[in-house]
TORDREN-190030 format. One line per 5 residues: number of its first residue (from 1); their letters; for each residue y negated, z negated, x of C-alpha. Coordinates in Angstrom, 1 decimal. Layout:
N
NUM> A> Y:Z:X  ...
% end
This chain:
695
1> MKSEL> -146.2:-79.4:138.7  -145.0:-75.8:138.9  -141.4:-74.8:139.7  -140.3:-71.7:141.6  -137.4:-71.4:139.1
6> VKPTH> -139.8:-70.7:136.2  -140.3:-66.9:135.9  -142.5:-64.9:133.5  -139.3:-64.0:131.6  -138.9:-67.8:130.9
11> LARRA> -142.5:-68.3:130.0  -142.3:-65.4:127.5  -139.8:-67.5:125.5  -140.3:-71.0:123.9  -139.8:-74.4:125.5
16> VVYVR> -137.8:-76.9:123.5  -138.0:-80.7:123.9  -134.7:-82.3:122.7  -135.1:-85.9:121.5  -132.1:-88.2:120.7
21> QSTPH> -131.3:-91.9:120.4  -127.7:-93.1:120.1  -128.0:-95.6:117.2  -130.5:-96.4:114.4  -131.1:-99.7:116.1
26> QVISN> -132.2:-98.0:119.2  -134.6:-95.8:117.2  -136.3:-99.0:115.9  -136.1:-101.2:119.0  -136.4:-98.8:122.0
31> QESLR> -139.8:-97.4:121.2  -140.7:-96.9:124.8  -137.7:-94.6:125.4  -138.7:-92.6:122.3  -142.3:-92.3:123.6
36> LQYAL> -141.2:-91.0:126.9  -139.0:-88.3:125.3  -141.9:-87.1:123.2  -144.1:-87.1:126.2  -142.0:-84.3:127.7
41> RERAR> -144.3:-81.9:125.9  -146.8:-82.6:128.7  -144.2:-81.7:131.3  -143.7:-78.4:129.6  -147.4:-77.6:129.8
46> ELGWH> -147.3:-78.5:133.5  -144.5:-75.9:134.0  -146.7:-73.2:132.4  -146.0:-73.2:128.7  -148.8:-73.1:126.2
51> EADID> -148.9:-75.9:123.5  -148.2:-73.4:120.8  -145.0:-72.3:122.5  -143.5:-75.8:122.8  -141.1:-77.1:120.0
56> VIDAD> -139.6:-80.5:119.5  -136.0:-81.0:118.1  -135.5:-84.6:117.0  -133.0:-84.1:114.1  -130.3:-86.1:116.0
61> LGISG> -132.1:-89.5:116.1  -129.7:-92.3:115.6  -126.6:-90.2:116.3  -124.3:-90.7:119.3  -123.9:-87.9:121.9
66> ASTTG> -120.1:-88.5:122.3  -119.4:-85.4:120.2  -121.2:-82.7:118.2  -120.1:-84.1:114.8  -123.1:-84.4:112.6
71> RNGFK> -125.6:-83.3:115.4  -127.4:-80.6:113.6  -130.2:-80.6:116.1  -127.8:-79.9:119.0  -126.2:-77.1:117.0
76> ELVGR> -129.6:-75.6:116.3  -130.5:-75.8:120.0  -127.3:-73.9:121.1  -127.9:-71.3:118.4  -131.4:-70.6:119.5
81> VGLSE> -130.3:-70.3:123.2  -127.7:-67.8:122.2  -130.4:-65.7:120.5  -132.5:-65.7:123.7  -135.3:-67.6:121.9
86> IGLIL> -135.5:-70.5:124.4  -136.5:-70.2:128.1  -136.5:-74.0:128.9  -134.7:-77.1:127.5  -136.4:-80.4:128.4
91> SIDVT> -134.7:-83.8:128.0  -135.4:-87.1:129.6  -131.8:-87.2:130.8  -128.8:-84.9:130.5  -127.1:-87.7:128.6
96> RLARN> -129.4:-87.0:125.7  -127.9:-83.5:125.4  -124.2:-84.4:125.6  -122.0:-87.2:126.8  -118.9:-85.1:126.6
101> CSDWY> -117.9:-82.5:129.1  -116.3:-80.4:126.4  -119.7:-80.0:124.8  -121.8:-80.0:128.0  -120.1:-77.1:129.9
106> PLLDI> -120.3:-74.6:127.0  -124.0:-75.3:126.9  -124.3:-74.6:130.6  -122.3:-71.4:130.1  -124.5:-70.0:127.4
111> CGLRG> -127.7:-71.1:129.2  -126.5:-69.3:132.3  -125.7:-66.2:130.4  -129.0:-66.1:128.5  -131.2:-67.1:131.5
116> CLIAD> -132.3:-70.5:130.0  -133.5:-73.3:132.3  -132.7:-77.0:131.9  -135.1:-79.7:133.0  -135.0:-83.5:133.1
121> RDGVY> -137.3:-86.1:134.7  -135.8:-85.4:138.1  -136.3:-81.6:138.2  -135.7:-78.1:136.9  -132.2:-76.5:137.1
126> DPGSA> -130.9:-73.0:136.7  -127.4:-73.1:135.1  -126.9:-69.5:136.2  -127.0:-70.4:139.9  -124.2:-72.1:141.9
131> NGRLL> -126.3:-75.0:143.0  -127.9:-75.6:139.6  -124.5:-75.5:137.9  -123.0:-77.9:140.5  -125.8:-80.5:140.0
136> LGLKG> -125.8:-80.2:136.2  -122.0:-80.5:136.2  -122.1:-83.6:138.3  -124.7:-85.1:136.0  -122.6:-84.3:132.9
141> TISEL> -119.4:-85.8:134.5  -121.3:-89.0:135.5  -122.7:-89.2:131.9  -119.2:-89.0:130.4  -117.9:-91.6:132.8
146> ELHTI> -120.9:-93.9:132.0  -120.0:-93.6:128.3  -116.4:-94.6:129.0  -117.5:-97.5:131.1  -119.9:-98.8:128.5
151> RSRLT> -117.1:-98.5:125.8  -114.6:-100.3:128.0  -116.9:-103.2:128.6  -117.7:-103.6:124.9  -114.1:-103.2:123.9
156> AGLLA> -112.8:-105.7:126.4  -115.2:-108.4:125.1  -114.4:-107.6:121.5  -110.6:-107.7:122.1  -111.0:-111.0:124.0
161> KAERG> -112.6:-112.6:121.0  -110.2:-111.0:118.6  -107.2:-112.4:120.5  -108.6:-115.9:120.1  -109.3:-115.1:116.4
166> ELALM> -113.0:-115.8:116.9  -114.3:-112.3:116.1  -116.5:-112.5:113.1  -115.0:-109.9:110.7  -116.1:-109.5:107.1
171> LPVGL> -114.3:-112.0:104.9  -112.8:-111.2:101.6  -113.9:-112.8:98.4  -112.6:-116.4:98.2  -113.4:-117.1:101.9
176> VRDAS> -116.8:-118.0:103.3  -118.3:-119.3:106.5  -120.2:-122.6:106.5  -123.3:-123.3:108.5  -121.3:-123.9:111.7
181> GVVVK> -119.4:-120.7:111.4  -116.1:-122.3:110.3  -114.2:-120.3:107.6  -113.5:-122.3:104.4  -112.5:-121.5:100.9
186> DPDLG> -115.1:-120.6:98.4  -116.4:-123.8:96.8  -116.3:-122.1:93.4  -113.0:-123.4:91.8  -113.0:-120.5:89.4
191> VQERL> -112.7:-118.0:92.3  -110.0:-120.1:94.0  -107.9:-120.4:90.8  -108.3:-116.7:89.9  -107.0:-115.6:93.3
196> ELVFR> -104.1:-118.0:93.1  -103.4:-116.6:89.6  -103.2:-113.1:91.0  -100.5:-114.1:93.5  -98.5:-116.1:91.1
201> TFLKF> -98.6:-113.4:88.4  -97.5:-110.8:90.9  -94.5:-112.9:92.0  -93.4:-113.0:88.4  -94.0:-109.4:87.3
206> RTVAK> -93.6:-107.8:90.7  -95.9:-104.8:90.1  -99.6:-104.3:90.7  -100.2:-102.5:87.5  -98.5:-105.2:85.4
211> VMRVL> -100.8:-107.9:87.0  -103.8:-105.7:86.2  -102.7:-105.4:82.5  -102.0:-109.1:82.2  -105.4:-110.1:83.5
216> NDRDL> -107.2:-107.5:81.3  -105.2:-108.4:78.2  -106.4:-112.0:78.6  -110.0:-110.9:79.5  -109.8:-112.5:83.0
221> PLPRR> -112.0:-110.6:85.4  -111.6:-110.6:89.2  -114.2:-111.9:91.7  -115.7:-109.3:93.9  -118.6:-108.8:96.4
226> DRFGE> -121.2:-106.2:95.9  -122.8:-104.3:98.8  -125.2:-107.2:99.4  -122.4:-109.7:99.7  -123.2:-111.4:96.4
231> LRWAR> -120.4:-112.6:94.2  -119.9:-110.8:90.9  -117.1:-110.7:88.3  -115.6:-107.4:87.2  -112.7:-106.1:85.1
236> ATVSA> -109.4:-105.9:87.1  -108.3:-102.6:88.4  -105.1:-101.5:90.3  -107.0:-101.0:93.5  -108.8:-104.4:93.3
241> VARIL> -105.5:-106.2:92.7  -103.8:-104.3:95.5  -106.6:-105.2:98.0  -106.2:-108.9:97.2  -102.4:-108.8:97.5
246> KNPAY> -102.4:-106.8:100.8  -105.2:-108.8:102.6  -103.6:-111.0:105.3  -106.7:-113.3:105.3  -105.4:-114.9:102.1
251> AGAFV> -102.3:-115.9:104.1  -104.5:-117.6:106.7  -104.1:-114.9:109.3  -106.8:-113.2:111.4  -105.8:-109.6:111.9
256> YGRTR> -107.5:-106.9:114.0  -106.4:-103.3:114.2  -105.0:-102.7:110.7  -106.3:-99.2:110.5  -106.6:-96.1:112.7
261> FRAAG> -109.2:-93.3:112.7  -107.9:-89.9:111.6  -109.8:-87.2:113.4  -111.6:-84.5:111.5  -109.2:-81.6:110.8
266> RDGSS> -109.7:-77.9:111.2  -109.4:-77.5:107.4  -112.8:-79.3:107.0  -111.4:-82.8:106.4  -113.7:-85.5:107.7
271> EAKTP> -112.9:-88.4:109.9  -111.4:-91.3:107.9  -109.6:-94.6:108.3  -105.8:-94.7:107.5  -103.8:-98.0:107.3
276> KDIKD> -101.2:-98.9:109.8  -97.8:-100.4:109.1  -97.7:-104.1:109.6  -95.6:-103.8:112.7  -98.3:-101.7:114.3
281> WRIIV> -101.1:-104.2:113.8  -102.8:-104.8:117.2  -103.6:-108.5:116.9  -102.3:-111.2:114.5  -103.5:-114.8:114.8
286> KDRYP> -101.9:-116.9:112.1  -103.2:-120.2:110.6  -106.8:-119.2:111.4  -108.1:-119.3:107.9  -107.4:-121.6:104.9
291> HYIDW> -104.3:-120.5:103.0  -104.0:-119.2:99.5  -100.4:-118.3:100.2  -98.1:-118.8:103.2  -97.2:-116.0:105.6
296> STYEK> -93.6:-115.6:104.4  -94.9:-115.1:100.8  -97.4:-112.6:102.1  -94.6:-110.6:103.8  -92.5:-110.8:100.6
301> IRDIV> -95.4:-109.4:98.6  -96.0:-106.5:101.0  -92.3:-105.7:100.9  -92.3:-105.6:97.1  -95.4:-103.4:97.0
306> RDNRA> -94.0:-101.0:99.6  -90.6:-100.9:97.8  -92.4:-100.1:94.5  -93.6:-96.8:95.9  -91.2:-94.1:94.8
311> EYMRA> -91.0:-92.3:98.1  -87.3:-91.8:98.2  -87.0:-89.3:101.1  -89.9:-90.3:103.4  -90.0:-94.0:103.2
316> KTRGA> -86.6:-94.6:101.6  -88.1:-97.0:99.0  -86.6:-97.8:95.7  -89.6:-97.5:93.4  -90.6:-100.0:90.7
321> PRDGE> -88.1:-100.6:87.9  -89.0:-98.3:85.0  -87.8:-97.6:81.5  -84.9:-95.3:81.4  -81.2:-95.7:80.5
326> LLLHG> -79.8:-95.0:84.0  -79.3:-98.4:85.7  -79.2:-97.3:89.3  -82.4:-95.4:89.4  -83.8:-95.8:92.9
331> IAWCG> -80.8:-97.6:94.4  -78.1:-94.9:94.2  -77.1:-93.3:97.5  -74.8:-90.4:98.2  -71.6:-91.4:99.9
336> RCGYK> -71.2:-88.0:101.5  -74.5:-87.1:103.1  -76.2:-90.5:103.1  -79.3:-89.6:101.2  -80.9:-90.9:98.1
341> MYVRY> -79.6:-89.6:94.7  -81.9:-88.6:91.9  -81.3:-89.2:88.2  -81.0:-86.5:85.7  -81.1:-87.3:82.0
346> KGGGE> -80.3:-83.8:80.8  -76.8:-83.5:79.5  -76.0:-87.2:79.0  -77.4:-88.6:82.3  -76.0:-88.3:85.8
351> YACNH> -76.8:-89.2:89.5  -77.2:-86.1:91.6  -77.7:-85.5:95.3  -79.7:-82.3:95.9  -80.9:-83.0:99.5
356> LHSHS> -78.8:-80.3:101.1  -79.8:-77.8:98.3  -83.5:-78.5:98.7  -83.6:-78.4:102.5  -80.8:-76.0:103.4
361> GLPDC> -80.1:-74.0:100.3  -76.6:-75.3:100.2  -74.9:-76.4:96.9  -75.4:-80.0:95.7  -73.3:-82.7:97.4
366> QRVRA> -72.1:-84.2:94.2  -73.0:-85.2:90.6  -71.7:-88.3:89.1  -71.8:-89.2:85.4  -73.8:-92.3:84.9
371> AQIDA> -72.3:-94.0:81.9  -69.0:-95.3:83.5  -70.7:-96.1:86.8  -73.5:-98.1:85.2  -71.0:-100.1:83.1
376> AVADA> -68.8:-101.0:86.1  -71.8:-102.0:88.2  -73.3:-104.1:85.4  -69.9:-105.9:84.9  -69.7:-106.7:88.6
381> FLAAL> -73.3:-108.0:88.6  -72.7:-110.2:85.6  -69.5:-111.5:87.1  -71.3:-112.4:90.4  -74.2:-114.0:88.6
386> APGEL> -72.1:-116.2:86.2  -71.7:-119.2:88.5  -75.4:-119.6:89.0  -76.5:-118.5:85.5  -77.6:-121.9:84.2
391> DALAR> -79.6:-122.7:87.3  -81.2:-119.3:87.2  -82.2:-119.8:83.6  -83.8:-123.1:84.4  -85.8:-121.6:87.4
396> ARQAQ> -86.9:-118.7:85.2  -88.1:-121.0:82.6  -90.0:-123.1:85.1  -91.6:-120.0:86.7  -92.6:-118.8:83.2
401> QQVNK> -94.2:-122.2:82.5  -96.1:-122.2:85.7  -97.5:-118.7:85.1  -98.5:-119.5:81.5  -100.2:-122.7:82.7
406> ALRAG> -102.1:-120.8:85.4  -103.2:-118.1:82.8  -104.4:-120.8:80.4  -106.3:-122.5:83.2  -107.8:-119.2:84.2
411> AEREL> -109.0:-118.6:80.6  -110.5:-122.1:80.5  -112.3:-121.5:83.8  -113.6:-118.2:82.4  -114.8:-120.0:79.3
416> ERKRY> -116.5:-122.6:81.4  -118.3:-119.9:83.4  -119.6:-118.2:80.3  -120.8:-121.5:78.9  -122.8:-122.0:82.1
421> AAALA> -124.2:-118.4:81.8  -125.3:-119.2:78.2  -126.9:-122.5:79.2  -128.7:-120.8:82.1  -130.0:-118.1:79.8
426> ERQFN> -131.2:-120.8:77.4  -133.1:-122.7:80.2  -134.7:-119.5:81.4  -135.9:-118.7:77.9  -137.3:-122.2:77.4
431> RVDPD> -139.3:-122.0:80.6  -141.1:-118.7:79.8  -144.6:-118.6:78.4  -144.3:-117.8:74.7  -147.4:-115.6:74.9
436> NRLVA> -145.7:-113.4:77.5  -143.9:-111.4:74.8  -142.4:-108.8:77.2  -140.6:-111.3:79.3  -139.7:-113.6:76.4
441> SELER> -138.1:-110.9:74.4  -135.9:-109.8:77.4  -134.8:-113.4:78.1  -134.1:-113.9:74.4  -131.9:-110.8:74.4
446> RWEAA> -130.0:-112.0:77.5  -129.5:-115.4:75.8  -128.1:-113.8:72.6  -125.8:-111.6:74.7  -124.5:-114.6:76.6
451> LSELR> -123.9:-116.5:73.4  -122.1:-113.6:71.9  -119.8:-113.3:74.9  -119.2:-117.1:74.7  -118.2:-117.0:71.0
456> TAEDA> -115.9:-114.0:71.7  -114.2:-115.9:74.5  -113.8:-119.1:72.5  -112.3:-117.2:69.6  -109.8:-115.5:71.9
461> VAQRA> -108.8:-118.8:73.5  -108.4:-120.4:70.1  -106.3:-117.6:68.7  -104.1:-117.5:71.8  -103.6:-121.2:71.6
466> STEPA> -102.5:-121.0:68.0  -100.0:-118.3:68.7  -98.4:-120.0:71.7  -97.6:-123.6:70.6  -94.2:-123.6:72.2
471> KRSGF> -95.5:-122.6:75.6  -97.8:-125.6:75.7  -95.2:-128.1:74.6  -92.9:-127.7:77.7  -89.2:-128.6:77.6
476> SKDLN> -88.2:-130.5:74.5  -84.8:-132.2:74.1  -83.6:-129.6:71.7  -84.6:-126.9:74.1  -82.8:-128.6:77.0
481> NKVVA> -79.6:-128.7:74.8  -80.0:-125.0:74.0  -80.4:-124.1:77.7  -77.2:-126.1:78.5  -75.4:-124.2:75.7
486> LFDSL> -76.5:-120.8:77.2  -74.1:-121.0:80.1  -72.3:-117.8:79.0  -75.4:-116.2:77.5  -76.3:-113.7:80.2
491> PQIWA> -73.9:-110.9:79.0  -75.4:-111.2:75.5  -79.0:-111.2:76.9  -78.1:-108.2:79.0  -76.7:-106.2:76.0
496> NDATT> -79.5:-107.4:73.6  -81.8:-104.6:72.3  -84.8:-106.8:73.1  -84.0:-106.6:76.9  -85.7:-103.4:78.1
501> DAHRK> -84.2:-101.0:80.7  -86.8:-102.0:83.2  -85.8:-105.7:82.8  -82.2:-104.8:83.4  -83.0:-102.9:86.5
506> ALLRC> -85.2:-105.7:87.8  -82.4:-108.2:87.3  -79.9:-106.0:89.0  -82.1:-105.6:92.1  -82.3:-109.4:92.5
511> LVEKV> -78.8:-109.2:93.9  -78.0:-105.6:94.6  -79.6:-103.8:97.6  -78.0:-100.4:96.9  -75.0:-98.6:95.4
516> VLDRG> -73.2:-95.9:97.4  -71.4:-93.3:95.1  -68.6:-90.9:95.9  -67.3:-88.9:93.0  -64.0:-87.9:94.6
521> ERDVA> -61.8:-85.0:93.5  -60.0:-86.6:90.6  -60.7:-89.0:87.8  -61.6:-92.0:90.0  -65.0:-92.4:91.6
526> LARIV> -65.9:-95.0:94.3  -69.0:-97.2:93.8  -69.7:-99.4:96.8  -72.1:-102.2:95.9  -74.1:-103.5:98.9
531> WRGGA> -75.3:-106.9:97.9  -78.4:-108.6:99.3  -77.2:-110.4:102.4  -74.8:-107.7:103.5  -71.7:-108.4:101.3
536> VTDLH> -69.9:-105.3:100.0  -67.8:-104.7:96.8  -65.8:-101.5:96.2  -65.3:-100.5:92.6  -62.9:-97.7:91.6
541> VKMKV> -64.3:-96.3:88.3  -62.3:-94.1:86.0  -64.2:-90.9:85.1  -63.7:-88.3:82.5  -62.2:-85.0:83.6
546> NSVAK> -61.6:-81.7:81.7  -57.9:-81.1:82.6  -54.7:-83.0:83.2  -54.4:-81.5:86.7  -57.5:-83.5:87.8
551> LTRGE> -56.0:-86.8:86.7  -54.8:-89.1:89.5  -51.5:-89.5:87.7  -51.6:-86.1:86.0  -48.3:-84.8:87.4
556> ELRAR> -46.6:-88.0:86.4  -48.1:-87.8:82.9  -46.9:-84.2:82.5  -43.3:-84.9:83.7  -42.9:-88.0:81.5
561> LLELA> -44.4:-86.2:78.5  -42.0:-83.2:78.8  -39.1:-85.6:79.3  -39.8:-87.3:76.0  -40.5:-84.1:74.2
566> LTGVP> -37.1:-82.7:75.2  -35.5:-85.7:73.6  -37.2:-84.9:70.3  -39.7:-87.7:70.2  -42.7:-86.9:67.9
571> DDQIA> -46.1:-86.2:69.5  -47.8:-89.3:68.1  -45.0:-91.5:69.4  -45.1:-89.9:72.8  -48.9:-90.6:72.9
576> EILTR> -48.3:-94.3:72.1  -45.5:-94.5:74.8  -47.7:-92.9:77.4  -50.7:-95.1:76.5  -48.5:-98.2:76.9
581> EGHHS> -47.4:-97.0:80.3  -51.1:-96.8:81.5  -51.8:-93.1:81.1  -54.8:-91.5:79.4  -56.0:-88.1:78.3
586> PNCED> -58.6:-86.2:80.4  -61.5:-86.8:78.1  -60.4:-90.3:77.0  -60.5:-93.4:79.1  -58.1:-95.7:77.4
591> KVLPI> -55.3:-93.8:75.6  -53.4:-90.5:75.4  -54.3:-88.4:72.4  -51.6:-86.6:70.3  -53.5:-83.4:70.7
596> TVQRL> -53.0:-83.7:74.5  -49.2:-84.1:74.0  -49.1:-81.1:71.7  -51.0:-78.8:74.1  -48.8:-79.7:77.1
601> RLAAG> -45.6:-79.4:75.0  -46.6:-76.0:73.7  -47.7:-74.8:77.2  -44.1:-75.7:78.4  -42.6:-73.8:75.6
606> IKAKA> -41.0:-76.8:73.9  -40.8:-76.6:70.1  -41.1:-79.8:68.0  -37.8:-80.9:66.6  -39.3:-83.4:64.2
611> QRNRW> -43.0:-84.1:63.8  -44.4:-86.8:61.5  -47.3:-85.8:59.2  -50.5:-87.6:60.1  -50.7:-88.9:56.6
616> THEPT> -47.2:-90.5:56.8  -47.5:-94.3:56.9  -45.8:-97.5:56.0  -45.6:-98.4:52.3  -47.6:-101.6:53.0
621> LLSAV> -50.6:-99.4:53.9  -53.0:-97.3:51.9  -54.6:-94.1:53.0  -58.3:-93.4:52.2  -57.2:-91.0:49.4
626> QLAAR> -54.8:-93.6:47.9  -57.4:-96.3:48.1  -60.0:-94.1:46.4  -57.5:-93.3:43.6  -56.7:-97.0:43.2
631> LDIPV> -60.4:-97.8:42.8  -61.3:-94.5:40.9  -64.0:-93.6:43.4  -64.7:-90.4:45.5  -62.9:-90.5:48.8
636> NWIYV> -66.0:-89.1:50.5  -67.8:-92.4:49.7  -65.3:-94.3:51.9  -65.9:-92.0:54.9  -69.7:-92.2:54.4
641> QIRRK> -69.5:-96.1:54.6  -67.4:-95.8:57.7  -69.9:-93.5:59.4  -72.8:-95.8:58.5  -70.8:-98.8:59.8
646> RLLID> -71.1:-100.7:56.6  -67.3:-100.5:56.4  -65.7:-101.4:59.8  -62.0:-100.4:60.3  -59.9:-99.4:63.3
651> QQSTG> -58.9:-95.7:63.5  -55.2:-94.9:64.0  -54.0:-92.8:66.9  -53.4:-90.0:64.5  -57.1:-90.1:63.5
656> AYLFQ> -56.4:-91.5:60.0  -57.9:-94.7:58.5  -55.2:-96.9:56.9  -56.0:-99.9:54.7  -53.7:-102.9:54.0
661> NSPAI> -52.2:-102.7:50.5  -53.2:-106.1:49.3  -55.4:-107.4:46.4  -57.8:-109.0:48.9  -58.6:-105.7:50.6
666> VNAVR> -58.9:-103.7:47.4  -61.2:-106.3:45.9  -63.3:-106.4:49.0  -63.8:-102.6:49.0  -64.6:-102.8:45.2
671> DLRNR> -67.3:-105.4:45.9  -68.8:-103.1:48.6  -68.8:-100.3:46.1  -70.5:-102.5:43.5  -73.1:-103.7:46.1
676> TINHL> -72.0:-107.2:45.7  -71.7:-107.3:49.5  -73.6:-105.2:52.0  -71.1:-105.2:54.9  -67.3:-105.4:55.2
681> DLRII> -65.4:-105.8:58.4  -61.7:-105.1:57.8  -60.8:-105.7:61.4  -60.9:-109.5:60.9  -59.2:-109.8:57.5
686> QPHQE> -55.5:-110.6:57.7  -52.9:-109.6:55.1  -52.2:-113.2:54.1  -55.8:-114.0:53.3  -56.6:-114.3:49.6
691> GHQHA> -60.3:-113.9:49.9  -62.5:-111.6:52.0  -65.2:-112.0:54.6  -68.4:-110.3:54.4  -71.9:-110.4:55.8
% end
């Protein structure tokens, strides 16, 4: 059938039949629709085009018309229209060309500009005319509305099933559907116990990477599903452990809407799924699946994983406890601007707030030396923990035993699985025809490989069992007595070299939520400890300063010092008097140094009336030089032993080392010189003692 809209200028160009189906399923099942679209070639011949001038574009089969993303055929069609190569576009319906008006109207514009006609099964239209554009515009609008209606119907039914928890989502490993569609735990006990081990191990070590290392160190793989849904065992990775810990199905909850689609960006980034925060999940139906953990434990795990991410500024998280001497890493906050403080190890270690500097170019809020702050917070933490120390030790021991038991059970299950694999390989080898050498040799190789893995696993289990006898025996009577005797042991455990910095930080975070620091202008800094639960403790920490003027009692110290100096009191005695009155030097926390007295006295123009020599001492004491002369040894040897801490002795306020003039002391030093003893602590030897103590 001819059309009056078809002109010779149109016939001089090519006619294009555009073929598209929305999904691959439609391509396979809707064969009649596909046949009708290809049959449009006959319609083009009826309109006057020769067979050689008719092209078919079917590159978009199986792709939705909701957008132009991935539709190379549509892009080719638009390009050829713009080059004036096409005189007629044929489609069984305009919905095949585009279901989005933002794509449909630009096609109409370029077709009207280049004089290209559009035809469907109802007729031929000229996009360059008012009537043709009106009809095609209405068809495109109805097509877009139809797509929205279809989506609304499908989405409404899907959400209705999701709100009841009946939507059949893909289940994670460890959960399966039985023949009636009910979700149950995987009947493989090895899978169940391995998943329970992952959760138990994380609650003990509190980091995903640590769980991964523990499993791999003990050769305990994780169950996974391949692309065909079959169960397989693979070495643990951080991503695999994280997926298990974050999946709410293991807490028995059906969840819909955990992710959102991120649209393709102008920079070329493709459309992708991004996870939502738990409070933004669309539908949560609890107690829908069998539990591996309860919901409260799942929320606790998610909070720990989130808090382990070191996103100080964006998410305000604390980060995982890591090695490093500074105790408040990740939990120190600035008391002036309210932002997180970073740690700097350069120059002795300090907490610094550089938020204003990095965002506004202003100077740093403050910098606080870490040594005194860490010591004060640690003392407050140990004091708060002391009443519950014994109970905490018992719970920690019980948790350790549970984890060790689960790890041993996991290793035994893994050993049992490898025994089954070896037995299965043996049965397969025994069933094969011996004359079939190709198959027999391959089955023999598999059997030998399975036996090798089995022997390796048995040796590893045996070796681990021999090195952990105490862990299998549980609590003995002697161990119980030791635990009772450890009532005051936490300070020693805290200071022990075997306790790592990461362990100290993890212990501290059990009770402390954050610490707010304010350096102040003088020698006292404020450390406000915010405990878990909301309680607050304010600590006033003495800090080192570089001048007397910055001391809180600096003016009082100066006035008292000058008063004593004017009366003729020697500098060392003034230092002792001021120390007893509670003063201290700028760079010393617990006493006033004679050099401080001397500098302030000279700055005030007061001359010393009578100063004692630093070597002047009581006749009952011996200086290092006198002791060396008595023993006929070099005096430098004594100072070397003091520096190496083989000889422990208190230093006088003058800086000198004085020894008691008694046979016991002289003989003890002589024994140290002769290597009869290896260590001598003169701080614990009294003048009346006849013997000496040594280690």
